[in-house]
Steps between C-alpha positions, in 0.01 A plus 500: 500500500621851405517759770296820479818698445589297192145524360504877547836530319379284215186714456702820491735352241206387285339844513826674408554257214149551365530877514830487317366273226186710460704821486732380227232320299270809464636753247553846648439823310802698402598715792837616381831480680354568844267200469784275388719597794209446738432156351866402536507604866181303571643196323826513692329541836262214421784268394697595812199425719451161333872411542494602863188293560656199331820526700300528820299195409811293413669600825191407700475163322870427567454578867198268522665213309852516651508291820636667807827359619501394861722703724830324562512334834811534707657172602450400857870488570568841345667756721608219729873524543675163506682413814871509433713318750827625362699688754548869439853628486578819680822673406685717744724788403865425559678767702818652362813311587309179567586174327310434176447135586131443562290212627128425536342429837146376558261684727202315649557218254378705203656835428864504400719798568827568320755624748879531510678191622597499862873458534457361850284220363759418234770484762279283718451263207875469464554428868359143489731417209797626696383309806460180297851536361632541852308191610645302209850597600431394859367162382805447280729585788312257724524221241873557457547490877311169517702344219824589682403294804547171324570371147180293526180686591155343528216751452205333667166555670435341836161351404599373153530116478732517197730730695502257792603214269785700346624610844487146638712370211763776511519535878428146625633266229818691412793637689575832326776742605418783534143413591221629274330818614119487518282809445131467588340758271167495685683610816738751339416872501578522127374152412269606217754737346772236523281242327425744217866581458589129499238438233654778292857374543448123487170464311353294786190651666431226758670360808716328585768662292850359566787723393865392473731798453198702384386238244173311549504121482118484530243420764391203708443262209834592340695442821323166552578389145869591537514311831339188354745505207788552744591819314422754772846498660679538167268782395557691822879459472517603134290812549642585842861474397750584770226649717346157564764316703320170562185319378442142622201280560462422869393141442816431299715629784326264740558205270869587471534502877 
């Protein structure tokens, strides 16, 4: 159904069209130049009115036919700033004359601040290294002092069964001059450090560790195997050299008597 506005516009257009057709179809008497100019003005105004009416009609029809676009809806998550867990970095101006070395420190577990390095902290970091080097030298000195006590040294632990077997063979079955020196690492003040140093020097990390002139001949199983093969005395003499004066089995001495 056409609206009243459209019907009214159509009627006006029809009337204007009929008047124009009737005006141009009926011959007019000669009125001279004034009449011609008047007719031209009327024609132009009529044509302009018709063009304006047509343009208005086309614009109105386009507005009625063209569908209205829905207004864009903003997304729900718009304007919601994502949570960023990255720590912010705050830079501090370096005073004149200060060292250019910088470091980052964390504040409250999140924010990081760039500050000049603290020389006291650097020196404190170097102190443990110096202390460890001093400890190493003390351990080496202690090991050298132990090795000077006897050419044969048994590094043992009082609760170790393998250590007990090695000690029983060397101390009970053999007469050795000078007598082997026993070091119980679990009872020594530097026991752990000595064991680490022995592992570094001899390649043996466990106890017992039997050293002859600073050279390891093995642990409990090795000493037992040498004893069973009757090679323990010869091994001790060859490695001990002039420092080992005597190595004899006690049972052989009894048989000779």
